[in-house]
C-alpha beads as a LAMMPS data file, in Angstrom:
LAMMPS data file: protein, C-alpha beads

217 atoms
216 bonds

1 atom types
1 bond types

-500.0 500.0 xlo xhi
-500.0 500.0 ylo yhi
-500.0 500.0 zlo zhi

Masses

1 110.0

Atoms # bond

1 1 1 -233.421 -487.497 -359.543
2 1 1 -232.271 -490.432 -361.634
3 1 1 -230.456 -490.098 -364.959
4 1 1 -233.536 -490.692 -367.114
5 1 1 -235.436 -487.815 -365.479
6 1 1 -232.466 -485.485 -365.886
7 1 1 -232.079 -486.354 -369.569
8 1 1 -235.811 -485.945 -370.118
9 1 1 -235.638 -482.496 -368.513
10 1 1 -232.914 -481.474 -370.952
11 1 1 -234.475 -483.049 -374.032
12 1 1 -238.015 -481.805 -373.470
13 1 1 -236.916 -478.499 -371.886
14 1 1 -239.553 -478.898 -369.221
15 1 1 -240.021 -479.196 -365.470
16 1 1 -241.998 -482.165 -364.200
17 1 1 -244.910 -481.689 -361.774
18 1 1 -246.278 -484.879 -360.186
19 1 1 -249.995 -485.132 -359.613
20 1 1 -250.562 -484.804 -355.859
21 1 1 -252.048 -488.276 -355.450
22 1 1 -248.924 -489.792 -357.064
23 1 1 -246.414 -488.403 -354.548
24 1 1 -246.489 -491.481 -352.317
25 1 1 -247.607 -489.988 -348.980
26 1 1 -250.883 -491.691 -347.876
27 1 1 -251.829 -488.543 -345.911
28 1 1 -251.212 -486.158 -348.830
29 1 1 -253.929 -483.501 -348.897
30 1 1 -255.558 -484.679 -345.656
31 1 1 -256.426 -482.453 -342.692
32 1 1 -255.549 -482.593 -338.973
33 1 1 -257.961 -484.305 -336.593
34 1 1 -259.086 -480.982 -335.066
35 1 1 -260.156 -479.604 -338.450
36 1 1 -261.836 -482.833 -339.522
37 1 1 -263.884 -483.182 -336.317
38 1 1 -264.936 -479.509 -336.349
39 1 1 -266.130 -479.799 -339.947
40 1 1 -267.883 -483.083 -339.163
41 1 1 -269.969 -481.307 -336.518
42 1 1 -270.739 -478.410 -338.880
43 1 1 -272.032 -480.741 -341.582
44 1 1 -274.070 -482.956 -339.290
45 1 1 -271.721 -485.928 -339.441
46 1 1 -273.035 -487.336 -342.704
47 1 1 -272.142 -484.887 -345.478
48 1 1 -269.032 -486.004 -347.369
49 1 1 -268.954 -483.073 -349.788
50 1 1 -265.878 -481.398 -348.267
51 1 1 -263.977 -484.693 -347.981
52 1 1 -264.853 -485.609 -351.566
53 1 1 -263.705 -482.155 -352.734
54 1 1 -260.344 -482.530 -350.980
55 1 1 -259.800 -485.946 -352.531
56 1 1 -260.665 -484.493 -355.940
57 1 1 -258.144 -481.698 -355.361
58 1 1 -255.379 -484.313 -355.343
59 1 1 -256.156 -485.123 -358.975
60 1 1 -256.276 -481.454 -360.021
61 1 1 -253.075 -480.245 -358.326
62 1 1 -249.576 -480.938 -359.672
63 1 1 -246.508 -480.401 -357.516
64 1 1 -242.784 -479.949 -358.092
65 1 1 -240.928 -480.747 -354.853
66 1 1 -237.620 -479.146 -353.831
67 1 1 -235.304 -479.245 -350.824
68 1 1 -234.889 -475.701 -349.448
69 1 1 -231.443 -475.378 -347.928
70 1 1 -228.206 -473.475 -348.402
71 1 1 -226.177 -476.682 -348.373
72 1 1 -226.465 -480.249 -349.566
73 1 1 -228.144 -482.798 -347.311
74 1 1 -226.533 -486.164 -346.660
75 1 1 -229.932 -487.524 -345.591
76 1 1 -231.712 -486.372 -348.741
77 1 1 -229.128 -488.061 -350.972
78 1 1 -229.546 -491.316 -349.045
79 1 1 -233.329 -491.203 -348.832
80 1 1 -234.299 -490.067 -352.322
81 1 1 -231.546 -491.253 -354.662
82 1 1 -232.568 -494.611 -356.075
83 1 1 -228.903 -495.488 -356.662
84 1 1 -225.454 -493.931 -356.484
85 1 1 -225.968 -492.794 -360.081
86 1 1 -228.223 -489.918 -359.072
87 1 1 -228.340 -486.175 -359.730
88 1 1 -229.525 -483.027 -357.969
89 1 1 -230.096 -479.619 -359.520
90 1 1 -229.788 -476.241 -357.783
91 1 1 -231.834 -473.105 -358.336
92 1 1 -233.374 -470.336 -356.248
93 1 1 -237.001 -469.296 -356.016
94 1 1 -236.493 -465.750 -357.270
95 1 1 -234.932 -467.061 -360.472
96 1 1 -237.450 -469.787 -361.198
97 1 1 -240.449 -467.682 -360.173
98 1 1 -239.415 -465.007 -362.675
99 1 1 -239.908 -467.368 -365.607
100 1 1 -242.896 -469.402 -364.410
101 1 1 -246.485 -468.781 -365.452
102 1 1 -248.414 -466.563 -363.011
103 1 1 -250.742 -469.525 -362.511
104 1 1 -247.888 -471.563 -360.997
105 1 1 -247.023 -470.508 -357.470
106 1 1 -244.847 -471.772 -354.642
107 1 1 -244.486 -471.977 -350.890
108 1 1 -242.594 -473.603 -348.050
109 1 1 -244.203 -476.645 -346.490
110 1 1 -245.183 -476.314 -342.818
111 1 1 -244.793 -479.356 -340.582
112 1 1 -247.413 -479.922 -337.901
113 1 1 -248.738 -482.512 -335.451
114 1 1 -251.865 -483.879 -337.121
115 1 1 -253.264 -485.033 -333.755
116 1 1 -252.858 -481.661 -332.005
117 1 1 -252.468 -478.789 -334.486
118 1 1 -254.888 -477.157 -336.891
119 1 1 -254.532 -475.489 -340.288
120 1 1 -254.165 -471.682 -340.171
121 1 1 -257.047 -470.961 -342.564
122 1 1 -259.836 -472.488 -344.649
123 1 1 -257.905 -471.951 -347.893
124 1 1 -258.493 -475.053 -350.015
125 1 1 -254.761 -475.460 -350.723
126 1 1 -253.760 -475.461 -347.040
127 1 1 -253.851 -479.294 -346.767
128 1 1 -251.296 -479.465 -349.617
129 1 1 -248.827 -477.060 -347.989
130 1 1 -248.788 -478.944 -344.659
131 1 1 -247.221 -482.286 -343.790
132 1 1 -246.515 -484.382 -340.714
133 1 1 -243.561 -483.467 -338.515
134 1 1 -241.941 -486.780 -339.367
135 1 1 -241.113 -485.198 -342.751
136 1 1 -239.371 -482.118 -341.325
137 1 1 -235.987 -483.352 -342.560
138 1 1 -237.169 -482.632 -346.124
139 1 1 -237.350 -478.837 -345.617
140 1 1 -239.621 -478.949 -348.624
141 1 1 -240.498 -476.128 -350.979
142 1 1 -243.337 -476.817 -353.381
143 1 1 -244.308 -475.366 -356.729
144 1 1 -247.998 -475.820 -357.566
145 1 1 -249.659 -476.097 -360.954
146 1 1 -253.401 -476.010 -360.288
147 1 1 -255.930 -477.085 -362.903
148 1 1 -258.833 -475.214 -361.323
149 1 1 -257.609 -471.680 -361.935
150 1 1 -258.948 -469.246 -364.498
151 1 1 -257.433 -467.738 -367.627
152 1 1 -255.312 -469.033 -370.522
153 1 1 -252.450 -470.207 -368.257
154 1 1 -254.772 -472.460 -366.255
155 1 1 -256.249 -473.722 -369.516
156 1 1 -252.741 -474.683 -370.632
157 1 1 -252.171 -476.562 -367.362
158 1 1 -255.373 -478.529 -367.941
159 1 1 -254.315 -479.243 -371.509
160 1 1 -250.918 -480.587 -370.477
161 1 1 -252.096 -482.591 -367.462
162 1 1 -251.958 -486.392 -367.537
163 1 1 -252.872 -489.175 -365.120
164 1 1 -249.519 -488.807 -363.332
165 1 1 -248.632 -485.122 -363.716
166 1 1 -247.515 -482.617 -366.291
167 1 1 -244.323 -481.457 -368.007
168 1 1 -244.318 -477.653 -367.945
169 1 1 -242.175 -475.996 -370.667
170 1 1 -239.160 -474.381 -369.010
171 1 1 -235.732 -473.684 -370.467
172 1 1 -233.201 -475.401 -368.136
173 1 1 -230.536 -472.721 -368.614
174 1 1 -232.968 -470.105 -367.343
175 1 1 -233.157 -471.546 -363.836
176 1 1 -230.552 -474.269 -363.178
177 1 1 -227.514 -472.813 -361.389
178 1 1 -225.601 -476.076 -360.986
179 1 1 -225.928 -479.842 -361.347
180 1 1 -224.586 -482.115 -358.616
181 1 1 -223.714 -485.760 -359.126
182 1 1 -224.162 -488.120 -356.177
183 1 1 -221.197 -488.122 -353.774
184 1 1 -220.989 -491.903 -354.177
185 1 1 -221.168 -491.978 -357.980
186 1 1 -218.126 -493.334 -359.851
187 1 1 -215.963 -490.856 -361.774
188 1 1 -217.082 -492.233 -365.131
189 1 1 -220.692 -491.368 -364.256
190 1 1 -219.700 -487.780 -363.467
191 1 1 -218.039 -487.573 -366.897
192 1 1 -221.122 -489.007 -368.608
193 1 1 -223.402 -486.432 -366.959
194 1 1 -221.025 -483.605 -367.862
195 1 1 -221.119 -484.657 -371.512
196 1 1 -224.892 -485.195 -371.461
197 1 1 -225.367 -481.697 -370.022
198 1 1 -223.198 -480.185 -372.761
199 1 1 -225.041 -482.170 -375.437
200 1 1 -228.325 -480.890 -374.008
201 1 1 -227.137 -477.289 -374.183
202 1 1 -226.788 -476.810 -370.435
203 1 1 -224.160 -474.203 -369.593
204 1 1 -224.032 -474.382 -365.776
205 1 1 -221.291 -476.336 -363.929
206 1 1 -221.743 -480.079 -363.373
207 1 1 -220.081 -480.909 -360.075
208 1 1 -219.360 -484.006 -358.045
209 1 1 -220.901 -483.607 -354.608
210 1 1 -218.249 -483.096 -351.951
211 1 1 -220.084 -485.007 -349.224
212 1 1 -217.877 -488.041 -349.771
213 1 1 -214.591 -486.139 -349.625
214 1 1 -211.802 -488.042 -347.871
215 1 1 -211.331 -487.076 -344.242
216 1 1 -208.236 -485.155 -343.154
217 1 1 -206.590 -485.974 -339.808

Bonds

1 1 1 2
2 1 2 3
3 1 3 4
4 1 4 5
5 1 5 6
6 1 6 7
7 1 7 8
8 1 8 9
9 1 9 10
10 1 10 11
11 1 11 12
12 1 12 13
13 1 13 14
14 1 14 15
15 1 15 16
16 1 16 17
17 1 17 18
18 1 18 19
19 1 19 20
20 1 20 21
21 1 21 22
22 1 22 23
23 1 23 24
24 1 24 25
25 1 25 26
26 1 26 27
27 1 27 28
28 1 28 29
29 1 29 30
30 1 30 31
31 1 31 32
32 1 32 33
33 1 33 34
34 1 34 35
35 1 35 36
36 1 36 37
37 1 37 38
38 1 38 39
39 1 39 40
40 1 40 41
41 1 41 42
42 1 42 43
43 1 43 44
44 1 44 45
45 1 45 46
46 1 46 47
47 1 47 48
48 1 48 49
49 1 49 50
50 1 50 51
51 1 51 52
52 1 52 53
53 1 53 54
54 1 54 55
55 1 55 56
56 1 56 57
57 1 57 58
58 1 58 59
59 1 59 60
60 1 60 61
61 1 61 62
62 1 62 63
63 1 63 64
64 1 64 65
65 1 65 66
66 1 66 67
67 1 67 68
68 1 68 69
69 1 69 70
70 1 70 71
71 1 71 72
72 1 72 73
73 1 73 74
74 1 74 75
75 1 75 76
76 1 76 77
77 1 77 78
78 1 78 79
79 1 79 80
80 1 80 81
81 1 81 82
82 1 82 83
83 1 83 84
84 1 84 85
85 1 85 86
86 1 86 87
87 1 87 88
88 1 88 89
89 1 89 90
90 1 90 91
91 1 91 92
92 1 92 93
93 1 93 94
94 1 94 95
95 1 95 96
96 1 96 97
97 1 97 98
98 1 98 99
99 1 99 100
100 1 100 101
101 1 101 102
102 1 102 103
103 1 103 104
104 1 104 105
105 1 105 106
106 1 106 107
107 1 107 108
108 1 108 109
109 1 109 110
110 1 110 111
111 1 111 112
112 1 112 113
113 1 113 114
114 1 114 115
115 1 115 116
116 1 116 117
117 1 117 118
118 1 118 119
119 1 119 120
120 1 120 121
121 1 121 122
122 1 122 123
123 1 123 124
124 1 124 125
125 1 125 126
126 1 126 127
127 1 127 128
128 1 128 129
129 1 129 130
130 1 130 131
131 1 131 132
132 1 132 133
133 1 133 134
134 1 134 135
135 1 135 136
136 1 136 137
137 1 137 138
138 1 138 139
139 1 139 140
140 1 140 141
141 1 141 142
142 1 142 143
143 1 143 144
144 1 144 145
145 1 145 146
146 1 146 147
147 1 147 148
148 1 148 149
149 1 149 150
150 1 150 151
151 1 151 152
152 1 152 153
153 1 153 154
154 1 154 155
155 1 155 156
156 1 156 157
157 1 157 158
158 1 158 159
159 1 159 160
160 1 160 161
161 1 161 162
162 1 162 163
163 1 163 164
164 1 164 165
165 1 165 166
166 1 166 167
167 1 167 168
168 1 168 169
169 1 169 170
170 1 170 171
171 1 171 172
172 1 172 173
173 1 173 174
174 1 174 175
175 1 175 176
176 1 176 177
177 1 177 178
178 1 178 179
179 1 179 180
180 1 180 181
181 1 181 182
182 1 182 183
183 1 183 184
184 1 184 185
185 1 185 186
186 1 186 187
187 1 187 188
188 1 188 189
189 1 189 190
190 1 190 191
191 1 191 192
192 1 192 193
193 1 193 194
194 1 194 195
195 1 195 196
196 1 196 197
197 1 197 198
198 1 198 199
199 1 199 200
200 1 200 201
201 1 201 202
202 1 202 203
203 1 203 204
204 1 204 205
205 1 205 206
206 1 206 207
207 1 207 208
208 1 208 209
209 1 209 210
210 1 210 211
211 1 211 212
212 1 212 213
213 1 213 214
214 1 214 215
215 1 215 216
216 1 216 217
């Protein structure tokens, strides 16, 4: 994430969920060809109700995207950091799940061939937990905040939702294990983020990524 998003996380004590149709993937929430053609036959080829429902789901589902890995990824830094002045935060699912609303749930993304494979079930959220194999490098874990649930927690999600997503109240110290500054960031930027974290009440370590460590021969 960039510096502004990190500071906003500390100041608002919240975790940002992007609305699904704002994530940037043109195939977000779509289905494989096999599923689409089978459903097209079932509905006589002219009923768009299911397709319209899936498109509507994109506006009612908010997603927080994470990279699930034991180690840092050189590729993820290069692909998703807008500049060398970028930040990553580390947590684990058990810790963050413990403090999230029961209405918010998570799962690992499955990567499939959209021309050959099918979805494993008719669950309406299946299209949002599957992506093309060309995204496998992301090893993505998603947290979902769904507006269409029942109960007071779902009502709160609907109340907080905006045209681009929602900021869900979450104390950063309760789930952030460490903050990593881009391996290519200058030393002064590392110092600025350390001070900003302290000013924001964050108690975890703020580390410079070691991916740019000088080689030893």
